Backbone as JSON, one array per atom type, in Angstrom:
{
  "sequence": "MSDDWLIVLAADPLARPPKDRAEAAFELLCSLRNGAEEPELHQVETPEFFDCGCSFDAVFCPFCKKNITDWWGDAMDRWWKGDRRLLAVETPCCQRASSLNDLDYLSSQGFACVAMELMNGGPDLEPAEREQVEEALGLPVRIIWRHI",
  "N": [[-8.33, 6.13, -22.79], [-5.99, 5.3, -20.34], [-5.19, 6.04, -16.54], [-2.7, 6.87, -13.87], [-2.03, 5.92, -10.38], [-0.18, 7.0, -7.91], [0.42, 6.17, -4.84], [1.0, 6.24, -2.21], [1.84, 4.31, 1.02], [2.18, 4.21, 4.54], [3.81, 1.9, 6.2], [3.81, -0.18, 7.94], [1.39, -1.48, 8.12], [-0.59, -1.12, 10.61], [-0.01, 1.62, 11.4], [-0.78, 4.68, 12.72], [-0.13, 7.34, 12.03], [-0.03, 10.41, 13.92], [-2.51, 12.82, 13.34], [-1.72, 15.42, 12.13], [0.62, 14.98, 11.49], [0.43, 12.97, 9.23], [-1.23, 14.93, 7.91], [0.61, 16.83, 7.06], [2.41, 15.4, 6.08], [1.15, 15.08, 3.37], [0.11, 17.19, 2.53], [3.3, 18.41, 1.94], [3.42, 16.01, -0.38], [2.17, 16.28, -2.34], [2.98, 18.92, -2.81], [5.38, 17.91, -3.86], [4.7, 16.64, -6.35], [2.63, 19.09, -7.36], [1.5, 19.01, -9.95], [-1.0, 16.9, -10.35], [-3.64, 14.97, -9.75], [-6.62, 15.12, -8.15], [-6.25, 14.98, -5.4], [-5.74, 12.59, -2.43], [-5.83, 12.52, 0.92], [-6.07, 9.29, 3.26], [-7.71, 8.19, 6.27], [-7.78, 5.65, 8.27], [-9.17, 3.65, 10.72], [-9.15, 1.17, 10.6], [-6.92, -1.09, 8.6], [-6.88, -0.61, 4.95], [-7.56, -2.07, 2.13], [-4.62, -1.33, -1.2], [-4.35, -1.62, -3.74], [-3.07, -2.11, -7.22], [-4.38, -1.92, -9.08], [-4.99, -2.69, -13.07], [-2.5, -3.48, -13.47], [-1.83, -5.68, -11.52], [-1.28, -9.36, -11.25], [-0.04, -11.77, -10.37], [0.57, -13.35, -6.62], [2.85, -14.3, -4.69], [4.38, -16.92, -2.66], [6.38, -15.85, -0.04], [8.36, -16.99, 0.85], [8.77, -19.71, -0.53], [8.41, -18.91, -3.39], [6.26, -20.28, -4.14], [3.67, -19.91, -6.27], [0.9, -18.33, -5.5], [-1.68, -17.09, -6.11], [-4.38, -17.68, -6.79], [-5.16, -19.25, -3.63], [-4.75, -16.42, -1.95], [-6.83, -15.02, -2.85], [-9.16, -16.07, -1.17], [-8.04, -15.86, 0.57], [-8.28, -12.51, 0.89], [-11.01, -12.31, 0.76], [-11.49, -13.91, 3.45], [-10.53, -11.98, 4.69], [-11.37, -9.94, 4.98], [-13.96, -10.13, 5.35], [-13.95, -10.86, 8.1], [-12.48, -9.79, 11.35], [-10.03, -6.62, 9.84], [-8.36, -5.79, 11.22], [-6.39, -7.81, 11.29], [-4.34, -8.7, 9.27], [-2.72, -11.8, 9.69], [-1.57, -14.63, 8.2], [-1.31, -17.59, 7.38], [0.51, -19.58, 5.17], [0.31, -21.46, 1.92], [1.67, -23.28, 1.0], [4.25, -23.48, 2.27], [3.23, -23.74, 5.01], [3.73, -21.61, 6.8], [4.16, -18.85, 9.22], [3.35, -15.85, 7.9], [2.17, -12.62, 6.54], [-1.02, -11.27, 5.07], [0.15, -8.49, 3.92], [3.1, -9.06, 3.66], [3.2, -10.18, 1.49], [4.52, -11.75, -1.42], [3.85, -9.36, -4.36], [4.08, -9.41, -7.29], [3.33, -6.93, -8.93], [3.66, -3.63, -6.27], [1.41, -3.96, -3.84], [-0.54, -3.16, -1.18], [-1.39, -2.58, 2.47], [-2.82, -0.57, 4.43], [-3.37, 1.87, 7.3], [-3.18, 4.89, 6.8], [-2.48, 7.01, 4.06], [-1.79, 8.03, 1.14], [-3.49, 9.81, -2.01], [-2.53, 10.37, -5.25], [-3.55, 11.17, -8.75], [-2.59, 10.56, -11.78], [0.19, 11.73, -11.07], [2.81, 11.73, -12.41], [6.28, 11.05, -12.28], [8.03, 8.13, -10.23], [8.83, 8.99, -6.79], [11.78, 10.24, -6.46], [14.62, 9.37, -4.11], [15.31, 10.96, -2.31], [13.08, 12.82, -2.15], [11.34, 10.68, -1.58], [12.13, 9.92, 1.0], [11.85, 12.75, 2.54], [9.0, 12.8, 2.65], [9.26, 10.1, 4.52], [10.09, 11.85, 6.77], [8.15, 13.35, 7.32], [6.17, 12.06, 8.01], [6.89, 11.05, 9.7], [7.42, 7.85, 9.39], [8.64, 4.66, 8.16], [7.66, 4.12, 4.12], [5.69, 3.09, 1.45], [5.26, 2.57, -1.67], [2.65, 2.52, -4.17], [2.06, 1.91, -7.14], [-0.95, 2.43, -9.28], [-2.35, 1.45, -12.04], [-4.85, 1.88, -14.02]],
  "CA": [[-7.07, 6.75, -21.4], [-5.94, 5.12, -19.09], [-4.77, 7.02, -15.68], [-1.87, 5.66, -12.84], [-2.16, 6.3, -9.27], [1.01, 7.34, -7.05], [0.42, 5.98, -3.72], [2.05, 6.34, -0.39], [1.67, 4.29, 2.4], [2.69, 3.98, 5.71], [4.88, 0.36, 5.33], [3.57, -0.71, 8.95], [-0.74, -1.42, 7.94], [-1.75, -0.46, 11.31], [0.44, 2.93, 11.79], [-2.07, 5.73, 12.61], [0.69, 8.45, 12.91], [-0.98, 11.3, 14.52], [-3.62, 14.04, 12.14], [-0.91, 16.66, 11.62], [2.09, 14.26, 10.6], [-0.52, 12.88, 8.11], [-1.62, 16.2, 6.63], [1.95, 17.48, 6.39], [3.54, 14.57, 5.08], [0.47, 14.69, 2.68], [0.68, 18.66, 1.56], [4.47, 18.16, 0.78], [3.0, 14.84, -1.4], [1.37, 17.5, -3.09], [3.77, 20.1, -3.17], [6.48, 17.64, -4.97], [3.72, 16.64, -6.99], [2.0, 19.53, -7.83], [0.22, 18.47, -11.53], [-1.27, 15.93, -9.56], [-5.6, 15.23, -9.78], [-7.69, 14.13, -7.28], [-5.37, 13.76, -4.2], [-6.64, 12.11, -1.42], [-5.28, 11.05, 1.95], [-7.08, 8.61, 3.57], [-6.9, 8.07, 7.68], [-9.15, 5.28, 8.86], [-9.07, 2.9, 12.1], [-8.65, -0.55, 10.44], [-5.91, -1.53, 7.65], [-7.9, -0.65, 3.84], [-6.15, -2.55, 0.7], [-4.27, -0.57, -1.89], [-4.18, -2.52, -5.12], [-1.95, -1.49, -8.25], [-5.58, -1.64, -10.45], [-4.85, -3.35, -14.08], [-1.23, -4.21, -13.17], [-2.0, -6.9, -10.98], [-0.48, -10.3, -12.19], [-0.16, -12.67, -9.37], [1.04, -13.45, -5.73], [3.61, -15.73, -4.16], [5.43, -17.42, -0.99], [7.87, -15.05, 0.42], [9.4, -18.03, 1.45], [9.48, -20.79, -1.02], [8.24, -18.28, -4.03], [5.42, -20.57, -4.96], [2.56, -19.14, -7.1], [-0.29, -18.71, -4.83], [-2.52, -16.72, -5.75], [-5.56, -18.64, -5.97], [-5.22, -18.94, -2.25], [-4.7, -15.13, -2.07], [-8.38, -14.49, -3.06], [-9.89, -16.35, -0.47], [-7.57, -15.17, 2.13], [-8.1, -11.49, 0.97], [-12.09, -12.71, 1.38], [-11.72, -14.03, 5.06], [-9.94, -11.23, 5.53], [-12.72, -8.67, 4.25], [-14.83, -10.64, 5.76], [-13.74, -10.63, 9.53], [-11.46, -8.41, 11.64], [-9.77, -6.19, 8.75], [-6.88, -5.66, 11.62], [-6.16, -9.2, 10.75], [-3.85, -9.69, 8.22], [-1.98, -12.79, 9.59], [-1.98, -15.63, 7.9], [0.46, -19.46, 7.38], [1.25, -19.51, 3.66], [-0.86, -22.53, 1.66], [2.6, -24.16, 0.08], [5.14, -23.8, 3.34], [2.65, -23.81, 6.6], [5.01, -20.87, 7.54], [3.76, -17.73, 9.39], [3.21, -14.18, 7.29], [0.91, -11.27, 6.44], [-1.38, -10.52, 3.55], [0.83, -6.88, 3.52], [4.26, -9.52, 3.96], [3.72, -11.85, 0.59], [5.35, -11.49, -2.49], [3.06, -9.12, -5.12], [4.12, -8.82, -8.48], [2.92, -5.53, -8.79], [3.48, -3.6, -5.68], [0.18, -3.94, -3.0], [0.21, -3.42, 0.69], [-2.21, -2.31, 3.23], [-2.72, 0.94, 5.26], [-4.36, 3.02, 7.63], [-2.66, 5.82, 6.39], [-2.62, 6.53, 2.65], [-2.03, 9.58, 0.4], [-2.7, 9.33, -3.56], [-1.86, 11.64, -6.34], [-3.58, 10.67, -9.89], [-1.41, 11.15, -12.56], [0.5, 12.32, -10.18], [4.04, 12.13, -12.63], [7.14, 9.74, -12.24], [8.13, 8.22, -8.94], [9.74, 9.81, -5.95], [13.27, 10.31, -6.12], [15.27, 8.48, -3.22], [14.99, 12.89, -1.39], [11.42, 13.27, -1.81], [11.0, 9.83, -0.41], [12.88, 10.58, 2.47], [11.09, 13.85, 2.87], [7.92, 12.18, 2.96], [9.03, 9.64, 5.56], [10.98, 12.56, 7.56], [6.67, 14.4, 7.25], [4.67, 11.32, 8.24], [7.66, 9.89, 10.81], [7.32, 6.51, 9.53], [8.7, 4.36, 6.27], [6.62, 4.93, 3.49], [5.66, 1.63, 0.85], [4.77, 2.71, -2.43], [2.19, 1.49, -4.88], [1.28, 2.06, -8.08], [-1.93, 1.18, -9.31], [-2.97, 1.82, -13.38], [-6.27, 1.73, -14.44]],
  "C": [[-7.37, 5.77, -20.53], [-4.95, 6.8, -18.0], [-3.76, 5.8, -14.5], [-2.3, 6.97, -11.82], [-0.83, 6.44, -8.32], [-0.25, 6.96, -5.76], [1.07, 5.77, -3.0], [1.18, 5.86, 0.5], [2.16, 3.69, 3.59], [3.24, 2.3, 5.86], [4.39, 0.16, 6.57], [1.6, -0.98, 8.66], [-1.17, -1.03, 9.0], [-1.11, 0.57, 12.25], [-0.52, 3.57, 12.13], [-0.87, 6.76, 13.35], [-0.57, 9.63, 13.15], [-1.47, 12.35, 13.15], [-2.11, 14.77, 11.62], [0.43, 15.85, 11.15], [1.31, 13.64, 9.56], [-0.3, 13.65, 7.18], [-0.73, 16.59, 6.48], [2.72, 16.37, 5.62], [2.55, 14.66, 3.24], [0.39, 16.31, 1.95], [2.07, 18.61, 1.01], [4.59, 17.1, -0.11], [2.87, 16.11, -2.42], [1.78, 18.15, -3.85], [4.8, 19.27, -4.52], [6.0, 17.51, -6.02], [2.48, 17.66, -7.41], [1.13, 19.48, -9.02], [-0.66, 17.45, -11.44], [-3.29, 16.22, -9.81], [-5.91, 14.7, -8.85], [-6.81, 13.57, -6.28], [-6.66, 13.74, -2.87], [-6.09, 11.7, -0.13], [-6.54, 10.46, 2.9], [-7.01, 8.23, 5.43], [-7.9, 7.1, 8.07], [-8.65, 4.11, 10.1], [-8.6, 1.57, 12.28], [-7.83, -0.5, 9.25], [-7.09, -1.38, 5.85], [-6.53, -1.24, 2.72], [-6.05, -1.83, -0.12], [-3.95, -1.34, -2.94], [-3.26, -1.62, -6.26], [-3.22, -2.05, -10.02], [-5.01, -3.32, -11.51], [-3.54, -4.16, -14.19], [-0.8, -5.54, -12.51], [-2.0, -8.3, -11.99], [-0.4, -11.5, -11.23], [0.74, -12.57, -8.05], [2.03, -14.33, -5.55], [4.08, -15.8, -2.84], [6.28, -16.03, -1.24], [8.89, -15.93, 0.49], [10.06, -18.98, 0.38], [8.83, -19.93, -2.97], [7.19, -19.05, -4.79], [4.25, -19.85, -5.37], [1.34, -19.44, -6.14], [-1.44, -17.61, -4.62], [-3.77, -16.68, -5.73], [-5.89, -18.73, -4.34], [-5.73, -17.71, -1.68], [-6.37, -15.05, -2.08], [-8.55, -15.1, -2.3], [-9.39, -16.26, 1.05], [-7.63, -14.01, 2.24], [-10.08, -11.64, 1.04], [-12.8, -12.98, 2.29], [-11.54, -12.98, 5.91], [-11.27, -9.61, 5.63], [-13.91, -9.25, 5.47], [-15.42, -10.67, 7.45], [-13.16, -9.45, 10.03], [-10.22, -8.0, 11.5], [-8.29, -5.6, 9.53], [-5.94, -6.42, 11.39], [-5.25, -9.28, 10.05], [-2.4, -11.0, 8.43], [-2.17, -13.67, 9.17], [-0.42, -17.09, 7.69], [-0.4, -18.84, 5.93], [0.37, -21.1, 3.16], [0.25, -23.68, 1.65], [3.97, -24.63, 1.72], [4.59, -24.18, 4.91], [3.34, -22.43, 6.68], [3.96, -19.01, 7.85], [3.94, -16.12, 8.45], [2.22, -13.73, 7.1], [0.37, -11.34, 5.44], [-0.44, -9.4, 3.03], [2.49, -7.79, 3.06], [4.43, -10.27, 2.29], [4.06, -11.14, -0.54], [4.04, -11.15, -3.83], [3.95, -8.99, -6.13], [4.15, -7.55, -8.73], [2.81, -4.87, -6.77], [2.38, -3.55, -4.84], [0.2, -4.06, -1.45], [-2.06, -2.72, 1.25], [-2.31, -1.36, 4.2], [-3.6, 1.39, 6.25], [-4.52, 4.35, 7.46], [-1.87, 6.01, 4.97], [-2.73, 7.93, 2.11], [-1.71, 8.97, -1.94], [-3.0, 10.55, -4.03], [-2.59, 10.79, -7.62], [-3.06, 11.38, -11.06], [-0.65, 12.27, -12.09], [2.81, 12.67, -11.03], [5.09, 10.9, -12.14], [6.99, 9.41, -10.53], [8.65, 8.76, -8.19], [10.61, 9.44, -6.32], [13.5, 9.71, -4.38], [14.63, 9.82, -2.05], [13.96, 12.77, -0.98], [10.98, 11.87, -0.88], [10.74, 9.87, 1.29], [12.19, 11.65, 3.63], [9.28, 13.39, 3.3], [7.85, 11.31, 4.25], [9.24, 10.45, 6.8], [9.05, 12.96, 8.22], [6.15, 13.59, 8.41], [5.26, 10.95, 9.42], [7.36, 8.44, 10.6], [7.84, 6.06, 8.14], [7.16, 4.03, 5.36], [6.7, 3.07, 2.59], [4.75, 2.7, -0.38], [4.39, 2.14, -3.89], [1.85, 2.76, -6.23], [0.12, 1.83, -8.73], [-2.92, 2.2, -11.07], [-4.28, 0.86, -13.48], [-6.74, 2.32, -15.88]]
}
């Protein structure tokens, strides 16, 4: 049997909203998807990586669209072993400044200091629901779907 996680994270990977805002957004998300399992609120000092699980396929340069998946693995190793607040990278293909968070992931992935996870949380958020969560959090969000 497989499971899916709805992961809602702050679009800015370094954003750390006040604890009460994060908790209010999490409570709202849980109420919007009240049948979800294993709800979890992440609030950390340095960004964590939230992946798409089995849906991972490839990573592309946001500028020239070249497949940079092999380079990305090495870049992620450097990030993991270094200062995790530093997400800046130079693309290997066109040597342009970017961020690990802003690369083109075939299936959405991202980095965040605040994220909310719900296992088997049902369908994607409707636009109005997403706006409610963003308002409660006080920040724009990115949606990740992890499939395992």
